[in-house]
Backbone as JSON Lines, residues from 0, in Angstrom:
{"i":0,"aa":"M","n":[160.92,71.22,37.33],"ca":[161.75,70.87,38.39],"c":[161.11,70.19,39.22]}
{"i":1,"aa":"K","n":[162.11,69.18,40.3],"ca":[161.18,68.7,41.62],"c":[161.27,69.69,42.68]}
{"i":2,"aa":"L","n":[160.28,69.19,43.49],"ca":[160.86,70.32,44.48],"c":[160.44,69.59,45.86]}
{"i":3,"aa":"E","n":[160.95,69.93,47.14],"ca":[161.36,68.6,48.22],"c":[160.01,68.23,48.62]}
{"i":4,"aa":"N","n":[158.86,68.84,48.42],"ca":[157.69,67.99,49.07],"c":[156.72,67.45,48.32]}
{"i":5,"aa":"G","n":[157.49,67.11,47.07],"ca":[157.0,65.98,46.19],"c":[156.12,66.68,44.87]}
{"i":6,"aa":"S","n":[156.41,68.12,45.08],"ca":[155.52,68.92,43.93],"c":[156.57,69.07,42.9]}
{"i":7,"aa":"E","n":[156.12,69.63,41.72],"ca":[157.05,69.73,40.59],"c":[156.46,71.13,39.99]}
{"i":8,"aa":"A","n":[157.46,71.78,39.46],"ca":[157.27,73.18,38.72],"c":[157.77,72.85,37.45]}
{"i":9,"aa":"I","n":[156.83,73.48,36.36],"ca":[157.32,73.64,34.79],"c":[156.57,74.97,34.82]}
{"i":10,"aa":"T","n":[157.77,75.79,33.68],"ca":[157.39,77.11,33.4],"c":[156.67,77.02,32.03]}
{"i":11,"aa":"L","n":[155.68,77.73,31.42],"ca":[154.94,77.68,30.16],"c":[154.48,78.97,29.66]}
{"i":12,"aa":"A","n":[154.67,79.26,28.39],"ca":[154.45,80.41,27.75],"c":[153.3,79.78,26.77]}
{"i":13,"aa":"G","n":[152.16,80.91,26.64],"ca":[151.04,80.25,25.71],"c":[150.42,81.93,25.57]}
{"i":14,"aa":"G","n":[151.08,83.03,25.27],"ca":[150.39,84.68,25.16],"c":[150.62,84.88,26.41]}
{"i":15,"aa":"C","n":[149.73,85.82,26.41],"ca":[149.37,86.61,27.5],"c":[149.53,86.08,28.53]}
{"i":16,"aa":"F","n":[150.31,86.48,29.94],"ca":[150.06,85.46,31.5],"c":[149.13,85.56,31.88]}
{"i":17,"aa":"W","n":[148.15,86.79,31.87],"ca":[147.16,87.28,32.35],"c":[145.67,85.94,32.24]}
{"i":18,"aa":"C","n":[145.99,85.65,30.95],"ca":[145.08,85.02,30.26],"c":[145.61,83.16,31.26]}
{"i":19,"aa":"L","n":[146.67,82.73,30.95],"ca":[147.0,81.31,31.67],"c":[146.48,81.32,32.98]}
{"i":20,"aa":"Q","n":[147.09,82.2,33.67],"ca":[147.46,82.32,35.36],"c":[146.09,81.98,35.77]}
{"i":21,"aa":"P","n":[144.89,82.34,35.47],"ca":[143.58,82.34,35.98],"c":[142.95,80.61,35.9]}
{"i":22,"aa":"I","n":[143.46,80.43,34.5],"ca":[142.96,79.19,33.99],"c":[143.67,77.97,34.51]}
{"i":23,"aa":"L","n":[145.1,78.15,34.8],"ca":[145.96,77.15,35.77],"c":[145.63,77.03,37.08]}
{"i":24,"aa":"Q","n":[145.52,78.01,37.57],"ca":[144.99,78.51,39.24],"c":[143.87,77.18,39.51]}
{"i":25,"aa":"D","n":[142.97,77.59,38.44],"ca":[141.99,76.65,38.89],"c":[141.81,75.1,38.72]}
{"i":26,"aa":"L","n":[142.69,74.47,38.21],"ca":[143.45,73.0,38.06],"c":[143.11,72.35,39.13]}
{"i":27,"aa":"R","n":[142.69,71.25,39.45],"ca":[142.94,70.58,40.74],"c":[144.43,69.82,40.95]}
{"i":28,"aa":"G","n":[145.18,70.07,41.41],"ca":[146.62,69.31,41.86],"c":[147.6,70.57,41.33]}
{"i":29,"aa":"V","n":[147.03,71.82,40.87],"ca":[147.88,72.87,40.98],"c":[147.94,73.77,42.3]}
{"i":30,"aa":"D","n":[148.93,73.75,42.72],"ca":[149.6,74.67,44.29],"c":[149.34,75.89,43.89]}
{"i":31,"aa":"K","n":[150.39,76.42,42.69],"ca":[150.8,78.02,42.98],"c":[150.75,78.05,41.39]}
{"i":32,"aa":"V","n":[150.44,79.17,40.78],"ca":[150.96,80.04,39.36],"c":[151.42,81.28,39.55]}
{"i":33,"aa":"E","n":[152.56,81.56,39.18],"ca":[152.89,82.86,39.39],"c":[153.52,82.99,37.57]}
{"i":34,"aa":"V","n":[153.34,84.71,37.36],"ca":[153.45,85.24,36.24],"c":[155.05,85.83,36.33]}
{"i":35,"aa":"G","n":[155.66,85.55,34.98],"ca":[156.9,86.18,34.94],"c":[157.66,86.17,33.62]}
{"i":36,"aa":"Y","n":[158.5,85.96,33.32],"ca":[159.45,86.29,32.21],"c":[160.4,85.04,32.0]}
{"i":37,"aa":"A","n":[160.74,84.25,31.02],"ca":[161.57,83.51,30.72],"c":[162.14,83.57,28.94]}
{"i":38,"aa":"G","n":[162.97,82.69,29.26],"ca":[163.7,82.48,27.24],"c":[164.52,83.39,26.69]}
{"i":39,"aa":"G","n":[164.82,84.81,27.59],"ca":[165.54,85.94,26.83],"c":[167.08,85.72,27.48]}
{"i":40,"aa":"Q","n":[167.52,87.03,27.11],"ca":[169.0,87.06,27.44],"c":[169.31,88.09,28.36]}
{"i":41,"aa":"T","n":[168.24,88.99,28.66],"ca":[168.56,89.82,29.84],"c":[168.28,89.42,30.99]}
{"i":42,"aa":"K","n":[168.99,89.96,32.09],"ca":[168.87,89.69,33.26],"c":[167.8,90.76,34.37]}
{"i":43,"aa":"N","n":[167.04,90.11,34.93],"ca":[166.22,90.56,35.55],"c":[165.24,91.71,34.63]}
{"i":44,"aa":"P","n":[164.28,91.33,33.59],"ca":[163.8,92.2,32.74],"c":[162.69,92.74,33.51]}
{"i":45,"aa":"T","n":[162.12,93.95,33.26],"ca":[160.59,94.55,33.49],"c":[160.0,94.2,32.5]}
{"i":46,"aa":"Y","n":[158.23,94.27,32.7],"ca":[157.29,94.15,31.72],"c":[157.71,94.89,30.65]}
{"i":47,"aa":"E","n":[158.11,96.34,30.9],"ca":[157.96,97.37,29.87],"c":[159.3,96.87,28.81]}
{"i":48,"aa":"D","n":[160.37,96.23,29.81],"ca":[161.62,95.69,28.79],"c":[161.15,94.5,27.76]}
{"i":49,"aa":"V","n":[160.18,93.69,28.33],"ca":[159.86,92.77,27.74],"c":[159.09,93.19,26.6]}
{"i":50,"aa":"C","n":[157.9,93.8,26.72],"ca":[157.48,94.37,25.7],"c":[157.9,95.3,24.45]}
{"i":51,"aa":"T","n":[158.99,95.43,24.68],"ca":[159.88,95.92,23.68],"c":[160.4,95.04,22.55]}
{"i":52,"aa":"D","n":[160.13,93.79,23.03],"ca":[160.56,92.86,22.21],"c":[161.77,92.42,21.65]}
{"i":53,"aa":"S","n":[162.64,93.27,22.51],"ca":[164.17,92.93,22.39],"c":[164.72,91.99,23.14]}
{"i":54,"aa":"T","n":[164.03,91.66,24.05],"ca":[164.8,90.67,25.23],"c":[164.66,89.66,25.15]}
{"i":55,"aa":"G","n":[164.11,88.95,24.51],"ca":[164.0,87.55,23.8],"c":[163.13,87.06,24.86]}
{"i":56,"aa":"H","n":[162.32,87.28,25.9],"ca":[161.78,86.39,27.04],"c":[160.1,86.46,26.3]}
{"i":57,"aa":"A","n":[159.82,85.64,26.81],"ca":[157.96,85.15,26.99],"c":[157.36,85.49,27.94]}
{"i":58,"aa":"E","n":[156.18,86.09,27.86],"ca":[155.39,86.14,29.11],"c":[155.01,85.06,29.42]}
{"i":59,"aa":"V","n":[155.48,84.35,30.82],"ca":[155.27,82.8,31.2],"c":[154.16,82.74,32.64]}
{"i":60,"aa":"V","n":[153.95,81.52,32.89],"ca":[153.55,81.29,33.81],"c":[154.54,79.91,34.85]}
{"i":61,"aa":"Q","n":[154.73,80.34,35.86],"ca":[155.33,78.92,36.82],"c":[154.46,78.06,37.06]}
{"i":62,"aa":"V","n":[154.22,76.88,36.78],"ca":[153.08,76.34,37.4],"c":[153.77,75.25,38.65]}
{"i":63,"aa":"T","n":[153.53,75.45,40.04],"ca":[153.99,74.48,40.36],"c":[152.7,73.53,40.73]}
{"i":64,"aa":"F","n":[152.82,72.09,40.97],"ca":[151.85,70.98,41.02],"c":[152.15,69.96,41.45]}
{"i":65,"aa":"N","n":[151.37,69.1,41.93],"ca":[151.58,68.02,42.37],"c":[151.12,66.82,41.64]}
{"i":66,"aa":"P","n":[152.29,66.26,41.08],"ca":[152.19,64.95,40.28],"c":[151.29,64.14,40.51]}
{"i":67,"aa":"S","n":[150.92,63.92,41.98],"ca":[150.29,62.71,42.13],"c":[148.6,62.96,42.08]}
{"i":68,"aa":"V","n":[148.39,64.22,41.91],"ca":[146.97,64.54,41.44],"c":[146.87,65.3,39.92]}
{"i":69,"aa":"L","n":[147.5,65.65,39.67],"ca":[147.54,66.23,38.13],"c":[149.11,65.76,37.66]}
{"i":70,"aa":"S","n":[148.92,64.75,36.29],"ca":[150.4,64.31,35.63],"c":[150.32,65.58,34.97]}
{"i":71,"aa":"L","n":[151.92,65.11,34.72],"ca":[152.83,66.52,33.63],"c":[151.86,66.45,32.45]}
{"i":72,"aa":"D","n":[151.76,64.87,32.17],"ca":[151.02,64.92,30.76],"c":[149.62,65.64,30.57]}
{"i":73,"aa":"D","n":[148.91,65.28,31.47],"ca":[147.27,66.23,31.83],"c":[147.51,67.82,31.7]}
{"i":74,"aa":"L","n":[148.45,68.13,32.2],"ca":[148.56,69.68,32.49],"c":[149.11,69.69,31.2]}
{"i":75,"aa":"L","n":[149.99,69.38,30.58],"ca":[150.46,69.65,29.09],"c":[149.65,69.76,28.45]}
{"i":76,"aa":"K","n":[148.71,68.78,28.09],"ca":[147.58,68.51,27.15],"c":[146.73,69.8,27.45]}
{"i":77,"aa":"I","n":[146.19,69.64,28.63],"ca":[145.24,71.19,28.91],"c":[145.68,72.68,28.49]}
{"i":78,"aa":"F","n":[147.29,72.52,28.59],"ca":[147.93,73.93,28.32],"c":[147.92,73.99,26.74]}
{"i":79,"aa":"F","n":[147.95,72.79,26.14],"ca":[148.05,72.72,24.68],"c":[146.56,73.18,23.86]}
{"i":80,"aa":"T","n":[145.51,72.97,24.8],"ca":[144.43,72.95,24.34],"c":[143.71,74.49,24.89]}
{"i":81,"aa":"V","n":[144.57,75.05,25.89],"ca":[143.86,76.42,25.86],"c":[144.34,77.53,25.34]}
{"i":82,"aa":"H","n":[145.6,77.16,24.77],"ca":[146.3,78.34,23.79],"c":[146.68,77.69,22.28]}
{"i":83,"aa":"D","n":[146.79,78.53,21.46],"ca":[147.13,78.12,20.14],"c":[148.81,77.79,19.96]}
{"i":84,"aa":"P","n":[149.46,76.83,19.56],"ca":[150.66,75.96,19.62],"c":[150.82,76.01,18.38]}
{"i":85,"aa":"T","n":[150.1,76.78,17.33],"ca":[150.53,76.77,15.69],"c":[150.8,78.01,15.43]}
{"i":86,"aa":"T","n":[150.4,78.99,16.36],"ca":[150.54,80.22,15.65],"c":[151.97,81.02,16.21]}
{"i":87,"aa":"L","n":[152.82,81.66,15.38],"ca":[154.41,81.52,15.8],"c":[154.37,83.45,16.12]}
{"i":88,"aa":"N","n":[155.13,83.3,17.55],"ca":[154.64,85.04,17.98],"c":[153.47,85.52,18.22]}
{"i":89,"aa":"R","n":[152.2,84.89,18.29],"ca":[151.29,85.63,18.57],"c":[150.2,84.75,19.19]}
{"i":90,"aa":"Q","n":[149.4,85.12,19.71],"ca":[148.12,84.68,20.25],"c":[146.92,85.7,20.39]}
{"i":91,"aa":"G","n":[146.16,85.19,19.33],"ca":[144.84,86.43,18.9],"c":[145.34,87.68,18.4]}
{"i":92,"aa":"H","n":[145.26,88.9,18.98],"ca":[145.44,89.99,18.73],"c":[146.9,90.35,19.31]}
{"i":93,"aa":"D","n":[147.44,89.65,20.31],"ca":[148.72,89.89,20.6],"c":[149.58,89.31,19.95]}
{"i":94,"aa":"V","n":[150.48,90.09,19.95],"ca":[151.74,89.88,18.75],"c":[152.99,90.17,18.72]}
{"i":95,"aa":"G","n":[154.27,89.17,18.78],"ca":[155.15,89.54,19.37],"c":[155.95,88.62,19.9]}
{"i":96,"aa":"T","n":[157.34,88.45,19.8],"ca":[157.68,87.08,20.78],"c":[157.73,86.72,21.66]}
{"i":97,"aa":"Q","n":[157.21,88.09,22.95],"ca":[156.65,87.48,24.25],"c":[155.41,86.69,24.15]}
{"i":98,"aa":"Y","n":[154.93,86.46,23.13],"ca":[153.22,85.81,23.08],"c":[153.69,84.78,22.4]}
{"i":99,"aa":"R","n":[154.63,84.28,22.52],"ca":[154.75,82.98,21.8],"c":[154.68,81.5,22.63]}
{"i":100,"aa":"S","n":[154.5,80.52,21.72],"ca":[154.36,79.19,22.71],"c":[155.38,78.69,22.8]}
{"i":101,"aa":"A","n":[155.63,78.35,24.35],"ca":[157.23,77.7,24.63],"c":[156.52,76.9,26.09]}
{"i":102,"aa":"V","n":[157.95,75.73,26.15],"ca":[157.96,75.17,27.62],"c":[159.32,75.6,27.73]}
{"i":103,"aa":"F","n":[159.5,75.5,28.72],"ca":[160.88,75.57,29.59],"c":[160.72,74.43,30.61]}
{"i":104,"aa":"Y","n":[161.51,73.58,29.92],"ca":[161.74,72.2,31.09],"c":[163.06,72.75,32.07]}
{"i":105,"aa":"S","n":[162.78,71.6,33.09],"ca":[164.02,71.94,33.99],"c":[164.78,70.5,34.21]}
{"i":106,"aa":"T","n":[163.73,69.46,33.5],"ca":[164.25,68.0,33.68],"c":[164.24,67.24,32.23]}
{"i":107,"aa":"S","n":[165.04,66.54,32.21],"ca":[164.92,65.71,31.33],"c":[163.45,65.01,30.98]}
{"i":108,"aa":"E","n":[162.81,64.56,32.2],"ca":[161.56,63.96,32.18],"c":[160.72,64.75,31.44]}
{"i":109,"aa":"Q","n":[160.59,66.1,31.93],"ca":[159.79,67.38,31.37],"c":[160.2,67.43,29.86]}
{"i":110,"aa":"K","n":[161.43,67.39,29.45],"ca":[161.55,67.56,27.92],"c":[160.96,66.55,27.23]}
{"i":111,"aa":"A","n":[161.15,65.07,27.55],"ca":[160.5,64.39,26.85],"c":[158.85,64.15,27.13]}
{"i":112,"aa":"A","n":[158.25,64.82,28.43],"ca":[157.01,64.36,28.1],"c":[156.33,65.61,27.21]}
{"i":113,"aa":"T","n":[156.71,66.61,27.28],"ca":[156.48,67.95,26.52],"c":[156.74,67.23,24.88]}
{"i":114,"aa":"E","n":[157.89,67.07,24.41],"ca":[157.75,66.02,23.2],"c":[156.92,65.01,22.95]}
{"i":115,"aa":"R","n":[156.41,64.16,23.8],"ca":[155.73,62.97,23.74],"c":[154.37,63.41,23.67]}
{"i":116,"aa":"V","n":[153.71,64.46,24.34],"ca":[152.37,65.06,24.13],"c":[152.56,65.81,22.81]}
{"i":117,"aa":"I","n":[153.09,66.82,22.5],"ca":[153.01,67.54,20.88],"c":[153.02,66.38,19.9]}
{"i":118,"aa":"R","n":[153.85,65.14,19.93],"ca":[153.73,64.05,19.03],"c":[152.47,63.87,18.9]}
{"i":119,"aa":"E","n":[151.73,63.24,20.19],"ca":[150.23,62.43,20.26],"c":[149.31,63.65,19.82]}
{"i":120,"aa":"M","n":[149.27,65.08,20.45],"ca":[148.47,66.23,19.73],"c":[148.61,66.17,18.55]}
{"i":121,"aa":"S","n":[149.72,66.27,17.96],"ca":[149.96,66.36,16.46],"c":[149.35,65.35,15.63]}
{"i":122,"aa":"G","n":[149.31,64.19,16.02],"ca":[149.05,62.94,15.5],"c":[147.21,62.85,15.45]}
{"i":123,"aa":"A","n":[147.11,63.52,16.67],"ca":[145.35,62.93,16.71],"c":[145.15,64.36,16.39]}
{"i":124,"aa":"E","n":[145.57,65.28,15.38],"ca":[144.96,66.46,14.73],"c":[143.87,67.62,15.57]}
{"i":125,"aa":"V","n":[144.58,67.43,16.54],"ca":[143.85,68.31,17.58],"c":[143.47,70.0,17.17]}
{"i":126,"aa":"W","n":[144.75,70.39,16.55],"ca":[145.13,71.7,15.81],"c":[144.84,71.34,13.99]}
{"i":127,"aa":"D","n":[144.71,72.4,13.53],"ca":[144.9,72.18,11.8],"c":[146.04,72.62,10.94]}
{"i":128,"aa":"A","n":[146.91,72.95,11.74],"ca":[147.95,73.78,11.95],"c":[149.15,72.76,12.44]}
{"i":129,"aa":"P","n":[150.73,72.95,12.09],"ca":[151.46,72.26,12.95],"c":[152.04,72.96,14.13]}
{"i":130,"aa":"F","n":[152.35,72.27,15.17],"ca":[153.05,73.02,16.3],"c":[154.36,73.87,16.1]}
{"i":131,"aa":"V","n":[154.05,75.05,16.62],"ca":[155.43,75.74,16.66],"c":[155.59,76.04,18.21]}
{"i":132,"aa":"T","n":[155.59,75.54,19.18],"ca":[156.15,75.62,20.23],"c":[157.28,75.5,20.47]}
{"i":133,"aa":"E","n":[157.61,76.26,21.25],"ca":[159.38,76.34,21.65],"c":[159.58,75.44,22.63]}
{"i":134,"aa":"V","n":[160.61,74.43,22.45],"ca":[160.75,73.73,23.92],"c":[162.12,73.64,24.17]}
{"i":135,"aa":"A","n":[162.51,74.07,25.29],"ca":[163.67,74.49,25.51],"c":[164.02,75.01,27.56]}
{"i":136,"aa":"P","n":[165.48,74.26,27.46],"ca":[165.66,74.23,29.04],"c":[165.06,75.62,29.41]}
{"i":137,"aa":"L","n":[164.85,75.89,31.01],"ca":[165.02,77.04,31.6],"c":[166.26,77.16,31.95]}
{"i":138,"aa":"N","n":[166.2,78.81,31.25],"ca":[167.44,79.15,32.04],"c":[167.66,80.41,32.87]}
{"i":139,"aa":"G","n":[165.89,80.69,33.51],"ca":[166.08,81.03,34.56],"c":[164.58,82.03,34.31]}
{"i":140,"aa":"F","n":[163.72,81.83,35.62],"ca":[162.15,82.54,35.54],"c":[162.73,83.9,36.37]}
{"i":141,"aa":"Y","n":[162.29,84.79,35.93],"ca":[162.22,86.33,36.58],"c":[160.77,86.39,36.68]}
{"i":142,"aa":"R","n":[160.37,86.18,38.08],"ca":[158.89,87.15,38.69],"c":[158.49,88.39,38.15]}
{"i":143,"aa":"G","n":[157.13,88.18,37.41],"ca":[156.83,89.27,37.17],"c":[156.32,90.37,38.25]}
{"i":144,"aa":"E","n":[156.45,91.89,37.7],"ca":[155.95,92.77,38.73],"c":[154.5,92.29,39.72]}
{"i":145,"aa":"E","n":[154.52,92.81,40.63],"ca":[153.4,92.26,41.69],"c":[152.21,92.89,41.17]}
{"i":146,"aa":"Y","n":[152.09,93.73,40.57],"ca":[150.69,94.28,39.92],"c":[149.92,93.36,38.49]}
{"i":147,"aa":"H","n":[151.16,92.32,38.18],"ca":[150.73,91.33,37.27],"c":[150.19,90.18,37.73]}
{"i":148,"aa":"Q","n":[150.6,89.53,39.29],"ca":[150.02,88.53,39.9],"c":[148.71,88.47,39.84]}
{"i":149,"aa":"D","n":[147.73,87.62,39.84],"ca":[146.7,87.5,39.96],"c":[145.92,88.53,39.66]}
{"i":150,"aa":"Y","n":[146.04,89.11,37.89],"ca":[145.9,90.29,37.31],"c":[144.2,90.13,37.38]}
{"i":151,"aa":"F","n":[143.8,89.22,36.59],"ca":[142.5,89.06,36.11],"c":[141.39,88.88,37.46]}
{"i":152,"aa":"A","n":[142.08,88.27,38.84],"ca":[141.24,88.23,39.88],"c":[141.33,89.53,40.47]}
{"i":153,"aa":"K","n":[142.22,90.65,40.42],"ca":[142.04,91.9,41.08],"c":[141.61,92.88,40.02]}
{"i":154,"aa":"N","n":[141.44,92.53,38.71],"ca":[140.75,93.36,37.79],"c":[139.53,92.9,36.85]}
{"i":155,"aa":"P","n":[138.75,92.21,37.27],"ca":[137.8,91.64,36.08],"c":[137.06,92.6,35.42]}
{"i":156,"aa":"W","n":[137.13,93.78,35.77],"ca":[136.5,94.52,34.79],"c":[137.4,95.73,33.84]}
{"i":157,"aa":"A","n":[138.37,95.41,34.03],"ca":[139.21,96.11,32.9],"c":[139.24,95.68,31.81]}
{"i":158,"aa":"G","n":[138.96,96.4,30.48],"ca":[138.67,96.1,29.32],"c":[139.12,94.99,28.59]}
{"i":159,"aa":"Y","n":[140.67,94.44,29.02],"ca":[141.28,93.35,28.15],"c":[140.58,92.1,28.94]}
{"i":160,"aa":"C","n":[140.73,92.24,30.37],"ca":[140.08,91.34,30.87],"c":[138.64,91.02,30.57]}
{"i":161,"aa":"R","n":[138.02,91.64,30.8],"ca":[136.42,91.6,30.2],"c":[136.23,91.19,28.83]}
{"i":162,"aa":"A","n":[136.94,91.66,27.95],"ca":[137.22,91.05,26.37],"c":[137.73,89.94,25.95]}
{"i":163,"aa":"V","n":[139.04,89.63,27.02],"ca":[139.66,88.59,26.47],"c":[139.9,87.56,27.23]}
{"i":164,"aa":"V","n":[140.4,87.67,28.4],"ca":[140.42,86.72,29.75],"c":[139.21,86.41,30.1]}
{"i":165,"aa":"A","n":[138.18,87.13,30.39],"ca":[137.02,86.38,30.96],"c":[136.24,85.3,30.04]}
{"i":166,"aa":"P","n":[136.32,85.2,28.61],"ca":[135.9,84.45,27.78],"c":[136.55,83.15,27.47]}
{"i":167,"aa":"K","n":[137.82,83.46,27.81],"ca":[138.61,82.12,27.94],"c":[138.34,81.37,29.24]}
{"i":168,"aa":"V","n":[138.52,82.14,30.38],"ca":[138.28,81.44,31.4],"c":[136.75,80.82,31.64]}
{"i":169,"aa":"A","n":[136.12,81.65,31.04],"ca":[134.52,81.13,31.01],"c":[134.65,79.66,30.29]}
{"i":170,"aa":"K","n":[135.2,79.68,28.93],"ca":[135.38,78.47,27.87],"c":[136.25,77.4,28.51]}
{"i":171,"aa":"F","n":[136.9,77.61,29.33],"ca":[138.0,76.57,30.21],"c":[136.95,76.04,30.96]}
{"i":172,"aa":"R","n":[136.62,77.06,31.98],"ca":[135.8,76.22,33.19],"c":[134.6,75.29,32.73]}
{"i":173,"aa":"K","n":[134.16,75.65,31.58],"ca":[133.14,74.41,31.18],"c":[133.69,73.46,30.33]}
{"i":174,"aa":"Q","n":[134.38,73.75,29.96],"ca":[135.43,72.47,29.03],"c":[135.7,71.46,30.08]}
{"i":175,"aa":"F","n":[136.84,71.96,31.32],"ca":[136.92,71.23,32.0],"c":[136.66,71.01,33.34]}
{"i":176,"aa":"R","n":[135.34,71.27,33.58],"ca":[134.69,71.45,35.02],"c":[135.15,70.12,35.75]}
{"i":177,"aa":"D","n":[135.3,69.3,35.36],"ca":[135.67,67.76,36.06],"c":[137.4,68.06,36.39]}
{"i":178,"aa":"R","n":[137.65,68.96,36.11],"ca":[139.25,68.88,36.51],"c":[139.37,70.24,37.54]}
{"i":179,"aa":"L","n":[138.52,71.01,37.69],"ca":[138.71,72.18,38.74],"c":[138.61,71.44,40.04]}
{"i":180,"aa":"K","n":[139.41,72.47,40.77],"ca":[139.03,72.59,42.3],"c":[137.79,72.83,42.81]}
{"i":181,"aa":"K","n":[137.59,71.95,44.01],"ca":[135.86,72.19,44.51],"c":[135.99,73.75,44.66]}
């Protein structure tokens, strides 16, 4: 969605939102990343609801970015590099529909950009298997509970953060060093 200040927001699902938030927050051009839920049929779901795998929601991040600094195509290419868009309803050991790969768009331009980037990356054989990423209109974003916001920053020594999030963040920072905020 286009915002009044010239920024844009898009909602992305790529597994656990604890992993995506610290990665995307580090990108130059990203103003804000909030974790939450999208893509389901239940109004105002809680984390516990989503974890039952019955609401249809995915764990998502809503990314607000400045397209004059970070293009949507570049953001999507990075997103498709930092998670596996070829595994259905899972990322690593996290299994369930809430961990699916998805792009929830708010404009026809976002939909077209997503489809274009998927075609380009598929053609370049970045991954060994076909993309299974859901591309769907955003029918509501439900902000996650406060304890999930900035979870990695608040809990770097938690077991999941040390074993899963920290290595992903370190790999991202090394691979995309030139794209990071100063």
